[in-house]
All heavy atoms as an XYZ file, in Angstrom:
802
protein
N     -77.083   -129.751    -92.225
C     -77.858   -128.639    -92.732
C     -77.838   -127.516    -91.703
O     -78.061   -127.738    -90.520
C     -79.294   -129.107    -92.990
C     -80.154   -128.040    -93.553
S     -81.539   -128.826    -94.378
C     -82.878   -127.977    -93.725
N     -77.557   -126.308    -92.175
C     -77.508   -125.155    -91.286
C     -78.907   -124.664    -90.962
O     -79.818   -124.713    -91.788
C     -76.731   -124.008    -91.940
C     -75.249   -124.348    -92.109
O     -74.755   -125.178    -91.337
O     -74.618   -123.760    -93.013
N     -79.059   -124.168    -89.767
C     -80.327   -123.600    -89.343
C     -80.370   -122.142    -89.791
O     -79.408   -121.387    -89.610
C     -80.460   -123.665    -87.806
O     -80.353   -125.026    -87.403
C     -81.784   -123.096    -87.363
N     -81.482   -121.771    -90.416
C     -81.648   -120.384    -90.847
C     -82.228   -119.568    -89.704
O     -83.191   -119.979    -89.063
C     -82.571   -120.292    -92.056
C     -82.067   -120.934    -93.342
C     -83.140   -120.844    -94.427
C     -80.795   -120.268    -93.814
N     -81.630   -118.428    -89.463
C     -82.134   -117.495    -88.458
C     -82.359   -116.150    -89.127
O     -81.994   -115.948    -90.298
C     -81.133   -117.323    -87.300
O     -79.950   -116.683    -87.806
C     -80.784   -118.658    -86.655
N     -82.948   -115.240    -88.392
C     -83.206   -113.899    -88.927
C     -81.920   -113.249    -89.426
O     -81.933   -112.525    -90.415
C     -83.865   -113.019    -87.854
C     -84.188   -111.633    -88.347
C     -85.317   -111.417    -89.136
C     -83.379   -110.550    -88.046
C     -85.633   -110.154    -89.614
C     -83.684   -109.276    -88.517
C     -84.810   -109.087    -89.292
O     -85.116   -107.836    -89.766
N     -80.821   -113.518    -88.777
C     -79.542   -112.900    -89.140
C     -78.773   -113.689    -90.187
O     -77.690   -113.271    -90.593
C     -78.673   -112.705    -87.891
C     -79.288   -111.695    -86.940
O     -79.884   -110.708    -87.383
N     -79.167   -111.932    -85.653
N     -79.310   -114.800    -90.648
C     -78.635   -115.594    -91.681
C     -78.520   -114.774    -92.961
O     -79.402   -113.990    -93.309
C     -79.419   -116.871    -91.981
O     -79.540   -117.671    -90.847
N     -77.425   -115.000    -93.668
C     -77.192   -114.267    -94.912
C     -78.319   -114.509    -95.918
O     -78.781   -113.577    -96.583
C     -75.851   -114.707    -95.517
C     -75.479   -113.948    -96.766
C     -74.130   -114.372    -97.322
O     -73.248   -114.799    -96.555
O     -73.974   -114.262    -98.557
N     -78.799   -115.738    -96.007
C     -79.870   -116.060    -96.947
C     -81.166   -115.315    -96.607
O     -81.845   -114.805    -97.492
C     -80.151   -117.573    -96.956
C     -79.008   -118.401    -97.490
C     -78.011   -118.807    -96.394
O     -78.082   -118.290    -95.258
O     -77.143   -119.643    -96.695
N     -81.492   -115.266    -95.331
C     -82.707   -114.568    -94.896
C     -82.563   -113.070    -95.127
O     -83.495   -112.406    -95.602
C     -83.027   -114.879    -93.413
C     -83.306   -116.366    -93.219
C     -84.181   -114.014    -92.916
C     -84.526   -116.878    -93.969
N     -81.426   -112.532    -94.823
C     -81.198   -111.098    -95.032
C     -81.284   -110.741    -96.515
O     -81.844   -109.712    -96.880
C     -79.841   -110.669    -94.444
C     -79.826   -110.643    -92.928
C     -80.878   -109.709    -92.365
O     -80.997   -108.562    -92.756
N     -81.670   -110.225    -91.433
N     -80.757   -111.610    -97.391
C     -80.850   -111.376    -98.830
C     -82.301   -111.436    -99.294
O     -82.751   -110.610   -100.086
C     -80.004   -112.387    -99.603
C     -80.007   -112.171   -101.102
C     -79.456   -110.806   -101.501
O     -78.408   -110.389   -101.020
N     -80.161   -110.095   -102.371
N     -83.055   -112.401    -98.785
C     -84.471   -112.514    -99.123
C     -85.243   -111.270    -98.677
O     -86.048   -110.716    -99.436
C     -85.075   -113.768    -98.483
C     -86.577   -113.967    -98.678
C     -86.913   -114.130   -100.156
C     -87.064   -115.163    -97.880
N     -85.002   -110.817    -97.472
C     -85.679   -109.609    -96.968
C     -85.303   -108.388    -97.810
O     -86.171   -107.551    -98.113
C     -85.327   -109.381    -95.499
C     -85.904   -110.392    -94.513
C     -85.330   -110.161    -93.114
C     -87.412   -110.324    -94.497
N     -84.067   -108.289    -98.188
C     -83.624   -107.181    -99.033
C     -84.321   -107.228   -100.396
O     -84.796   -106.200   -100.901
C     -82.105   -107.222    -99.206
C     -81.581   -106.004    -99.925
O     -82.008   -104.884    -99.653
N     -80.656   -106.218   -100.848
N     -84.427   -108.415   -100.979
C     -85.123   -108.576   -102.262
C     -86.595   -108.192   -102.139
O     -87.162   -107.550   -103.032
C     -84.997   -110.012   -102.768
C     -83.571   -110.375   -103.190
O     -82.738   -109.451   -103.341
O     -83.304   -111.584   -103.348
N     -87.226   -108.586   -101.046
C     -88.636   -108.236   -100.828
C     -88.815   -106.729   -100.679
O     -89.771   -106.147   -101.207
C     -89.173   -108.959    -99.592
C     -89.397   -110.460    -99.754
C     -89.733   -111.098    -98.406
C     -90.498   -110.724   -100.763
N     -87.904   -106.072    -99.970
C     -87.978   -104.606    -99.823
C     -87.828   -103.917   -101.174
O     -88.524   -102.948   -101.478
C     -86.907   -104.123    -98.851
C     -87.226   -104.389    -97.410
C     -86.189   -103.748    -96.469
N     -86.183   -104.472    -95.219
C     -85.256   -105.342    -94.819
N     -84.195   -105.594    -95.573
N     -85.363   -105.953    -93.663
N     -86.925   -104.415   -101.997
C     -86.739   -103.825   -103.325
C     -87.981   -104.020   -104.181
O     -88.405   -103.104   -104.888
C     -85.517   -104.440   -104.015
C     -84.198   -103.976   -103.434
C     -83.006   -104.654   -104.105
O     -83.147   -105.619   -104.844
N     -81.821   -104.140   -103.832
N     -88.578   -105.192   -104.129
C     -89.803   -105.446   -104.892
C     -90.930   -104.534   -104.413
O     -91.680   -103.979   -105.222
C     -90.206   -106.910   -104.769
N     -91.059   -104.378   -103.110
C     -92.092   -103.500   -102.555
C     -91.878   -102.061   -103.021
O     -92.825   -101.365   -103.396
C     -92.083   -103.558   -101.028
C     -93.104   -102.632   -100.394
C     -93.000   -102.595    -98.888
O     -91.887   -102.779    -98.336
O     -94.041   -102.381    -98.256
N     -90.635   -101.614   -103.040
C     -90.323   -100.247   -103.478
C     -90.695   -100.056   -104.949
O     -91.266    -99.032   -105.325
C     -88.841    -99.949   -103.254
C     -88.513    -98.497   -103.459
O     -89.228    -97.639   -102.895
O     -87.548    -98.199   -104.197
N     -90.402   -101.046   -105.762
C     -90.743   -100.963   -107.195
C     -92.252   -100.910   -107.372
O     -92.773   -100.071   -108.110
C     -90.135   -102.162   -107.958
C     -88.610   -102.029   -108.019
C     -90.735   -102.265   -109.356
C     -87.899   -103.282   -108.498
N     -92.977   -101.774   -106.690
C     -94.435   -101.818   -106.818
C     -95.068   -100.533   -106.299
O     -95.990    -99.993   -106.907
C     -94.999   -103.054   -106.079
C     -94.577   -104.320   -106.815
C     -96.513   -102.970   -105.944
C     -94.817   -105.594   -106.049
N     -94.577   -100.024   -105.187
C     -95.134    -98.818   -104.582
C     -94.966    -97.601   -105.482
O     -95.813    -96.712   -105.486
C     -94.452    -98.540   -103.228
O     -94.597    -99.686   -102.404
C     -95.061    -97.345   -102.530
N     -93.921    -97.579   -106.263
C     -93.631    -96.407   -107.085
C     -93.987    -96.593   -108.561
O     -93.548    -95.822   -109.406
C     -92.168    -96.009   -106.936
C     -91.851    -95.520   -105.556
N     -91.349    -96.347   -104.590
C     -92.016    -94.311   -104.983
C     -91.203    -95.657   -103.474
N     -91.599    -94.434   -103.681
N     -94.810    -97.590   -108.857
C     -95.269    -97.769   -110.235
C     -96.177    -96.608   -110.621
O     -96.993    -96.161   -109.813
C     -96.073    -99.070   -110.377
C     -95.307   -100.367   -110.507
C     -96.277   -101.541   -110.493
C     -94.469   -100.399   -111.748
N     -96.062    -96.107   -111.843
C     -97.007    -95.075   -112.270
C     -98.405    -95.659   -112.367
O     -98.575    -96.856   -112.590
C     -96.485    -94.661   -113.649
C     -95.624    -95.782   -114.098
C     -95.102    -96.465   -112.855
N     -99.412    -94.819   -112.173
C    -100.795    -95.281   -112.210
C    -101.110    -95.971   -113.537
O    -101.908    -96.894   -113.579
C    -101.759    -94.108   -112.006
C    -101.615    -93.433   -110.666
C    -101.858    -94.355   -109.488
O    -102.726    -95.236   -109.589
O    -101.177    -94.204   -108.476
N    -100.497    -95.534   -114.633
C    -100.782    -96.122   -115.944
C    -100.307    -97.565   -116.036
O    -100.734    -98.300   -116.907
C    -100.133    -95.282   -117.041
O     -98.731    -95.241   -116.849
N     -99.440    -97.995   -115.120
C     -98.938    -99.366   -115.148
C     -99.869   -100.330   -114.424
O     -99.677   -101.529   -114.476
C     -97.545    -99.415   -114.510
N    -100.879    -99.793   -113.761
C    -101.804   -100.643   -113.020
C    -102.890   -101.176   -113.941
O    -103.268   -100.528   -114.901
C    -102.446    -99.843   -111.884
C    -101.486    -99.355   -110.801
C    -102.213    -98.420   -109.861
C    -100.887   -100.523   -110.046
N    -103.425   -102.364   -113.642
C    -104.532   -102.892   -114.452
C    -105.726   -101.947   -114.430
O    -105.899   -101.173   -113.496
C    -104.873   -104.214   -113.758
C    -103.718   -104.546   -112.895
C    -103.038   -103.258   -112.573
N    -106.573   -102.046   -115.458
C    -107.713   -101.141   -115.589
C    -108.620   -101.137   -114.374
O    -109.111   -100.098   -113.975
C    -108.528   -101.490   -116.833
C    -107.810   -101.082   -118.099
O    -106.866   -100.286   -118.015
O    -108.201   -101.569   -119.173
N    -108.899   -102.266   -113.798
C    -109.800   -102.306   -112.656
C    -109.053   -102.527   -111.350
O    -109.540   -103.212   -110.456
C    -110.871   -103.373   -112.856
C    -112.222   -102.748   -113.144
O    -112.330   -101.508   -113.104
O    -113.167   -103.484   -113.409
N    -107.897   -101.922   -111.237
C    -107.154   -102.034   -109.995
C    -107.802   -101.154   -108.936
O    -108.606   -100.275   -109.233
C    -105.700   -101.630   -110.212
O    -105.636   -100.300   -110.667
N    -107.466   -101.407   -107.699
C    -107.985   -100.624   -106.591
C    -106.915    -99.667   -106.110
O    -105.747   -100.026   -106.005
C    -108.437   -101.540   -105.455
C    -109.632   -102.358   -105.833
C    -109.484   -103.634   -106.345
C    -110.901   -101.846   -105.702
C    -110.585   -104.388   -106.710
C    -112.015   -102.590   -106.064
C    -111.854   -103.859   -106.568
N    -107.325    -98.441   -105.828
C    -106.406    -97.398   -105.423
C    -106.740    -96.921   -104.019
O    -107.908    -96.870   -103.634
C    -106.489    -96.221   -106.395
C    -106.256    -96.553   -107.869
C    -106.543    -95.336   -108.727
C    -104.846    -97.042   -108.087
N    -105.716    -96.525   -103.284
C    -105.910    -95.974   -101.954
C    -106.204    -94.481   -102.054
O    -106.052    -93.867   -103.121
C    -104.646    -96.164   -101.101
O    -103.578    -95.431   -101.702
C    -104.282    -97.638   -100.967
N    -106.591    -93.906   -100.937
C    -106.863    -92.474   -100.887
C    -105.648    -91.669   -101.342
O    -105.779    -90.738   -102.135
C    -107.270    -92.059    -99.453
O    -108.506    -92.697    -99.144
C    -107.429    -90.557    -99.330
N    -104.474    -92.031   -100.880
C    -103.274    -91.272   -101.247
C    -102.996    -91.356   -102.743
O    -102.598    -90.364   -103.365
C    -102.058    -91.729   -100.446
O    -101.782    -93.088   -100.673
N    -103.221    -92.530   -103.352
C    -103.019    -92.664   -104.797
C    -104.005    -91.778   -105.569
O    -103.624    -91.093   -106.521
C    -103.199    -94.120   -105.242
C    -102.048    -94.997   -104.917
N    -102.169    -96.096   -104.108
C    -100.746    -94.946   -105.288
C    -101.002    -96.680   -103.989
N    -100.119    -96.002   -104.692
N    -105.268    -91.800   -105.153
C    -106.293    -91.008   -105.850
C    -106.004    -89.522   -105.701
O    -106.078    -88.761   -106.666
C    -107.711    -91.359   -105.335
C    -108.748    -90.448   -105.966
C    -108.031    -92.813   -105.626
N    -105.647    -89.100   -104.496
C    -105.340    -87.681   -104.263
C    -104.164    -87.227   -105.112
O    -104.190    -86.144   -105.693
C    -105.053    -87.440   -102.784
S    -106.507    -87.524   -101.734
N    -103.155    -88.068   -105.192
C    -101.980    -87.725   -105.999
C    -102.354    -87.660   -107.483
O    -101.944    -86.755   -108.197
C    -100.889    -88.765   -105.773
C     -99.594    -88.446   -106.489
C     -98.523    -89.484   -106.193
O     -98.486    -90.003   -105.054
O     -97.738    -89.769   -107.113
N    -103.140    -88.616   -107.937
C    -103.539    -88.685   -109.341
C    -104.376    -87.479   -109.736
O    -104.173    -86.879   -110.789
C    -104.303    -89.976   -109.577
C    -104.685    -90.266   -110.991
C    -104.153    -89.728   -112.128
C    -105.688    -91.178   -111.434
N    -104.773    -90.261   -113.237
C    -105.713    -91.150   -112.842
C    -106.557    -92.031   -110.766
C    -106.587    -91.927   -113.599
C    -107.410    -92.810   -111.526
C    -107.418    -92.749   -112.922
N    -105.347    -87.105   -108.885
C    -106.249    -86.007   -109.213
C    -105.761    -84.650   -108.728
O    -106.406    -83.632   -108.985
C    -107.641    -86.285   -108.618
C    -108.354    -87.537   -109.122
C    -109.690    -87.704   -108.421
C    -108.521    -87.509   -110.626
N    -104.654    -84.638   -108.003
C    -104.103    -83.394   -107.439
C    -105.129    -82.712   -106.537
O    -105.421    -81.520   -106.679
C    -103.636    -82.447   -108.548
C    -102.624    -83.053   -109.455
N    -101.326    -83.293   -109.079
C    -102.736    -83.519   -110.725
C    -100.674    -83.845   -110.070
N    -101.507    -84.015   -111.083
N    -105.694    -83.503   -105.619
C    -106.661    -82.983   -104.662
C    -106.245    -83.404   -103.256
O    -105.416    -84.300   -103.084
C    -108.098    -83.478   -104.955
C    -108.174    -85.001   -104.905
C    -108.600    -82.947   -106.296
C    -109.580    -85.572   -105.034
N    -106.850    -82.784   -102.266
C    -106.564    -83.123   -100.868
C    -107.439    -84.292   -100.428
O    -108.487    -84.558   -101.033
C    -106.834    -81.922    -99.979
O    -108.225    -81.677    -99.904
N    -107.040    -84.981    -99.367
C    -107.888    -86.045    -98.829
C    -109.271    -85.523    -98.422
O    -110.263    -86.232    -98.559
C    -107.112    -86.552    -97.614
C    -105.689    -86.236    -97.921
C    -105.733    -84.937    -98.692
N    -109.348    -84.297    -97.954
C    -110.632    -83.720    -97.564
C    -111.546    -83.546    -98.779
O    -112.750    -83.810    -98.707
C    -110.418    -82.373    -96.860
C    -111.699    -81.711    -96.430
C    -112.379    -82.533    -95.325
N    -113.645    -81.935    -94.979
C    -114.819    -82.553    -95.079
N    -114.889    -83.790    -95.489
N    -115.922    -81.941    -94.747
N    -110.990    -83.100    -99.893
C    -111.783    -82.965   -101.119
C    -112.281    -84.324   -101.569
O    -113.438    -84.480   -101.962
C    -110.954    -82.297   -102.226
O    -110.568    -80.993   -101.780
C    -111.726    -82.198   -103.519
N    -111.430    -85.334   -101.482
C    -111.830    -86.687   -101.853
C    -112.950    -87.177   -100.938
O    -113.903    -87.812   -101.393
C    -110.629    -87.630   -101.802
C    -110.851    -89.035   -102.332
C    -111.375    -89.040   -103.762
C    -109.566    -89.835   -102.225
N    -112.868    -86.854    -99.661
C    -113.938    -87.224    -98.736
C    -115.235    -86.519    -99.122
O    -116.309    -87.111    -99.063
C    -113.565    -86.856    -97.304
C    -114.630    -87.258    -96.307
C    -114.265    -86.919    -94.891
O    -113.102    -86.697    -94.565
N    -115.265    -86.881    -94.025
N    -115.157    -85.266    -99.555
C    -116.347    -84.551   -100.030
C    -116.962    -85.267   -101.233
O    -118.191    -85.375   -101.342
C    -116.020    -83.112   -100.415
C    -115.804    -82.217    -99.214
O    -116.213    -82.591    -98.096
O    -115.215    -81.122    -99.397
N    -116.124    -85.755   -102.146
C    -116.623    -86.499   -103.303
C    -117.397    -87.738   -102.850
O    -118.446    -88.064   -103.391
C    -115.482    -86.921   -104.223
C    -114.795    -85.811   -104.986
C    -113.698    -86.075   -105.786
C    -115.215    -84.493   -104.907
C    -113.053    -85.080   -106.489
C    -114.580    -83.483   -105.595
C    -113.497    -83.782   -106.388
O    -112.863    -82.788   -107.085
N    -116.870    -88.431   -101.825
C    -117.553    -89.609   -101.285
C    -118.855    -89.200   -100.616
O    -119.906    -89.785   -100.870
C    -116.674    -90.323   -100.253
C    -115.500    -91.052   -100.815
C    -114.858    -91.967    -99.783
N    -114.653    -91.380    -98.476
C    -113.531    -90.808    -98.071
N    -112.492    -90.741    -98.874
N    -113.430    -90.318    -96.849
N    -118.776    -88.190    -99.743
C    -119.951    -87.759    -98.979
C    -121.086    -87.275    -99.876
O    -122.255    -87.444    -99.558
C    -119.574    -86.647    -97.998
C    -118.633    -87.126    -96.896
O    -118.486    -88.351    -96.718
O    -118.041    -86.250    -96.225
N    -120.742    -86.659   -101.008
C    -121.734    -86.124   -101.934
C    -122.163    -87.135   -103.002
O    -122.925    -86.805   -103.903
C    -121.223    -84.852   -102.600
C    -121.062    -83.728   -101.604
O    -121.873    -83.565   -100.706
N    -119.997    -82.950   -101.741
N    -121.650    -88.361   -102.899
C    -122.042    -89.411   -103.829
C    -121.462    -89.264   -105.221
O    -121.969    -89.847   -106.171
N    -120.389    -88.492   -105.363
C    -119.767    -88.325   -106.677
C    -118.880    -89.503   -107.056
O    -118.639    -89.742   -108.234
C    -118.926    -87.040   -106.707
C    -119.688    -85.732   -106.602
C    -118.723    -84.566   -106.502
C    -120.589    -85.564   -107.812
N    -118.381    -90.213   -106.060
C    -117.408    -91.264   -106.322
C    -117.734    -92.503   -105.485
O    -117.907    -92.409   -104.265
C    -116.000    -90.758   -105.986
C    -114.819    -91.626   -106.356
C    -114.810    -91.917   -107.853
C    -113.523    -90.943   -105.971
N    -117.817    -93.635   -106.142
C    -118.044    -94.910   -105.455
C    -116.762    -95.320   -104.730
O    -115.659    -94.962   -105.148
C    -118.407    -96.006   -106.454
S    -119.876    -95.644   -107.425
N    -116.936    -96.089   -103.682
C    -115.763    -96.562   -102.937
C    -116.110    -97.828   -102.173
O    -117.275    -98.179   -102.013
C    -115.234    -95.492   -101.981
C    -116.212    -95.083   -100.904
C    -116.170    -95.657    -99.643
C    -117.185    -94.118   -101.153
C    -117.062    -95.280    -98.654
C    -118.079    -93.729   -100.174
C    -118.005    -94.319    -98.921
O    -118.895    -93.947    -97.947
N    -115.061    -98.502   -101.717
C    -115.190    -99.681   -100.879
C    -114.590    -99.342    -99.526
O    -113.569    -98.650    -99.456
C    -114.412   -100.874   -101.455
C    -114.931   -101.335   -102.786
C    -114.447   -100.802   -103.968
C    -115.899   -102.321   -102.860
C    -114.921   -101.227   -105.194
C    -116.380   -102.761   -104.075
C    -115.887   -102.207   -105.232
O    -116.356   -102.630   -106.448
N    -115.193    -99.828    -98.457
C    -114.635    -99.624    -97.123
C    -114.467   -100.983    -96.472
O    -115.444   -101.690    -96.229
C    -115.554    -98.738    -96.292
C    -114.950    -98.347    -94.965
C    -115.801    -97.300    -94.276
C    -115.125    -96.870    -92.995
N    -115.921    -95.868    -92.290
N    -113.231   -101.350    -96.230
C    -112.893   -102.638    -95.638
C    -112.137   -102.402    -94.340
O    -110.984   -101.960    -94.365
C    -112.026   -103.466    -96.586
C    -112.623   -103.758    -97.953
C    -111.578   -104.371    -98.867
C    -113.807   -104.683    -97.808
N    -112.811   -102.645    -93.239
C    -112.191   -102.485    -91.918
C    -111.486   -101.141    -91.782
O    -110.347   -101.059    -91.339
C    -111.241   -103.637    -91.633
C    -111.956   -104.973    -91.541
C    -111.056   -106.097    -91.074
O    -109.997   -105.832    -90.483
O    -111.438   -107.253    -91.300
N    -112.152   -100.088    -92.198
C    -111.614    -98.740    -92.044
C    -110.758    -98.264    -93.198
O    -110.441    -97.090    -93.298
N    -110.350    -99.150    -94.088
C    -109.535    -98.771    -95.242
C    -110.460    -98.505    -96.420
O    -111.335    -99.306    -96.724
C    -108.562    -99.890    -95.589
C    -107.704    -99.596    -96.778
C    -106.288    -99.875    -96.457
C    -105.428    -99.546    -97.638
N    -104.333    -98.724    -97.272
N    -110.260    -97.371    -97.071
C    -111.104    -96.996    -98.203
C    -110.332    -97.229    -99.499
O    -109.178    -96.825    -99.626
C    -111.562    -95.538    -98.077
C    -112.426    -95.395    -96.828
C    -112.320    -95.094    -99.321
C    -112.884    -94.009    -96.521
N    -110.997    -97.896   -100.443
C    -110.401    -98.195   -101.743
C    -111.326    -97.722   -102.850
O    -112.541    -97.688   -102.691
C    -110.169    -99.705   -101.889
C    -109.234   -100.348   -100.881
C    -109.275   -101.861   -101.018
C    -107.817    -99.823   -101.053
N    -110.735    -97.357   -103.970
C    -111.475    -96.862   -105.122
C    -111.090    -97.677   -106.347
O    -109.923    -98.025   -106.524
C    -111.116    -95.396   -105.403
C    -111.295    -94.507   -104.218
C    -110.284    -94.349   -103.277
C    -112.479    -93.819   -104.025
C    -110.456    -93.526   -102.174
C    -112.654    -92.985   -102.923
C    -111.631    -92.852   -102.009
O    -111.813    -92.041   -100.924
N    -112.078    -97.964   -107.202
C    -111.773    -98.635   -108.464
C    -111.269    -97.589   -109.450
O    -111.855    -96.518   -109.606
C    -113.021    -99.304   -109.034
C    -113.296   -100.664   -108.444
C    -114.571   -101.282   -108.911
C    -114.601   -101.605   -110.366
N    -115.841   -102.333   -110.738
N    -110.187    -97.916   -110.103
C    -109.607    -97.015   -111.096
C    -110.639    -96.650   -112.162
O    -110.761    -95.498   -112.558
C    -108.384    -97.674   -111.727
C    -107.706    -96.840   -112.772
C    -106.604    -97.643   -113.450
N    -106.030    -96.860   -114.496
C    -104.863    -96.241   -114.413
N    -104.144    -96.349   -113.325
N    -104.410    -95.536   -115.411
N    -111.422    -97.639   -112.601
C    -112.408    -97.388   -113.652
C    -113.485    -96.395   -113.185
O    -113.991    -95.615   -113.992
C    -113.044    -98.699   -114.118
O    -113.664    -99.360   -113.046
N    -113.832    -96.416   -111.903
C    -114.820    -95.459   -111.378
C    -114.283    -94.029   -111.424
O    -115.016    -93.088   -111.725
C    -115.209    -95.807   -109.940
C    -116.083    -97.040   -109.841
O    -116.704    -97.421   -110.864
O    -116.150    -97.621   -108.744
N    -113.013    -93.872   -111.150
C    -112.415    -92.536   -111.185
C    -112.335    -92.038   -112.621
O    -112.654    -90.877   -112.908
C    -111.028    -92.553   -110.515
C    -111.200    -92.894   -109.035
C    -110.311    -91.224   -110.699
C    -109.952    -93.274   -108.341
N    -111.940    -92.932   -113.537
C    -111.880    -92.544   -114.943
C    -113.271    -92.175   -115.460
O    -113.423    -91.221   -116.220
C    -111.265    -93.662   -115.776
C    -109.777    -93.830   -115.511
C    -109.177    -95.038   -116.181
O    -109.926    -95.963   -116.565
O    -107.939    -95.064   -116.305
N    -114.296    -92.909   -115.017
C    -115.667    -92.611   -115.417
C    -116.102    -91.241   -114.883
O    -116.732    -90.462   -115.595
C    -116.605    -93.694   -114.887
C    -118.048    -93.516   -115.282
C    -118.939    -94.624   -114.726
O    -118.461    -95.743   -114.536
O    -120.122    -94.319   -114.483
N    -115.763    -90.938   -113.648
C    -116.076    -89.633   -113.060
C    -115.417    -88.513   -113.864
O    -116.044    -87.485   -114.155
C    -115.620    -89.573   -111.602
C    -115.793    -88.233   -110.891
C    -117.271    -87.916   -110.698
C    -115.066    -88.246   -109.561
N    -114.171    -88.724   -114.255
C    -113.475    -87.712   -115.050
C    -114.144    -87.524   -116.407
O    -114.333    -86.388   -116.866
C    -112.005    -88.106   -115.225
C    -111.144    -88.044   -113.967
C    -109.771    -88.647   -114.246
C    -111.020    -86.626   -113.459
N    -114.522    -88.627   -117.054
C    -115.173    -88.538   -118.363
C    -116.519    -87.825   -118.277
O    -116.875    -87.037   -119.150
C    -115.343    -89.923   -118.984
C    -114.057    -90.530   -119.499
C    -113.392    -89.702   -120.579
O    -114.092    -89.201   -121.486
O    -112.159    -89.535   -120.498
N    -117.286    -88.101   -117.225
C    -118.592    -87.456   -117.049
C    -118.465    -85.947   -116.857
O    -119.386    -85.204   -117.141
C    -119.317    -88.042   -115.833
C    -119.914    -89.391   -116.060
C    -120.623    -89.858   -114.789
C    -121.187    -91.241   -114.953
N    -121.791    -91.742   -113.698
N    -117.326    -85.515   -116.346
C    -117.122    -84.105   -116.053
C    -116.154    -83.443   -117.028
O    -115.537    -82.433   -116.714
C    -116.626    -83.945   -114.611
C    -117.707    -84.277   -113.629
O    -118.604    -83.479   -113.390
N    -117.666    -85.486   -113.079
N    -116.054    -84.015   -118.216
C    -115.178    -83.475   -119.259
C    -115.966    -82.481   -120.106
O    -117.068    -82.771   -120.555
C    -114.658    -84.615   -120.138
C    -113.806    -84.158   -121.295
C    -112.519    -83.686   -121.081
C    -114.291    -84.198   -122.593
C    -111.733    -83.274   -122.149
C    -113.514    -83.783   -123.654
C    -112.232    -83.318   -123.428
O    -111.465    -82.909   -124.470
N    -115.406    -81.314   -120.289
C    -116.035    -80.289   -121.114
C    -115.086    -79.949   -122.252
O    -113.937    -79.564   -122.011
C    -116.327    -79.031   -120.293
C    -117.314    -79.287   -119.184
C    -116.893    -79.659   -117.907
C    -118.682    -79.199   -119.424
C    -117.801    -79.911   -116.905
C    -119.604    -79.458   -118.426
C    -119.167    -79.801   -117.160
O    -120.060    -80.069   -116.172
N    -115.565    -80.078   -123.481
C    -114.743    -79.769   -124.631
C    -114.549    -78.262   -124.758
O    -115.435    -77.486   -124.397
C    -115.385    -80.294   -125.920
C    -115.248    -81.771   -126.103
C    -115.680    -82.153   -127.488
C    -115.128    -83.516   -127.799
N    -115.059    -83.763   -129.206
N    -113.430    -77.888   -125.303
C    -113.148    -76.480   -125.549
C    -114.021    -75.996   -126.712
O    -114.401    -76.778   -127.591
C    -111.678    -76.276   -125.892
N    -114.363    -74.739   -126.701
C    -115.131    -74.164   -127.800
C    -114.249    -74.052   -129.020
O    -113.077    -73.758   -128.951
C    -115.659    -72.767   -127.434
C    -116.640    -72.785   -126.306
C    -116.299    -72.243   -125.070
C    -117.885    -73.358   -126.471
C    -117.204    -72.264   -124.029
C    -118.788    -73.376   -125.420
C    -118.449    -72.823   -124.208
N    -114.838    -74.285   -130.164
C    -114.105    -74.144   -131.430
C    -114.272    -72.696   -131.865
O    -115.363    -72.260   -132.210
C    -114.678    -75.111   -132.476
C    -113.851    -75.128   -133.726
O    -112.928    -74.342   -133.876
N    -114.197    -76.030   -134.631
N    -113.179    -71.943   -131.887
C    -113.231    -70.526   -132.193
C    -112.742    -70.220   -133.602
O    -112.063    -69.228   -133.846
C    -112.382    -69.738   -131.184
C    -113.003    -69.741   -129.811
O    -114.216    -69.772   -129.683
N    -112.176    -69.734   -128.797
N    -113.084    -71.090   -134.557
C    -112.685    -70.833   -135.946
C    -113.463    -69.652   -136.498
O    -114.638    -69.480   -136.228
C    -112.949    -72.061   -136.828
C    -112.035    -73.218   -136.502
C    -112.310    -74.388   -137.423
O    -112.784    -74.174   -138.544
O    -112.004    -75.516   -137.008
N    -112.819    -68.839   -137.291
C    -113.491    -67.670   -137.886
C    -113.510    -67.776   -139.373
O    -112.797    -68.256   -140.057
C    -112.771    -66.389   -137.498
C    -112.950    -66.097   -136.055
S    -112.205    -64.509   -135.704
C    -112.354    -64.500   -133.981
């Protein structure tokens, strides 16, 4: 039986497969995530088209719930959707 090392073809193929899987997962659209998935600051900023500073203002002002785990901040997708729904304003009906 051959000894597997970091440079073994099998290990290199496995690492390559893992990198490809990570790339696919990292670039999934937000709609592909489960309803109660957790999002990072960068995901939320990209989704809402806001800066990290604006997102911090939302946290500081109590507009958005969040989790803080050892310095990493996470947001529930459902909380963000709820915030958007609460701040939705319908257009006026201008029928004449």
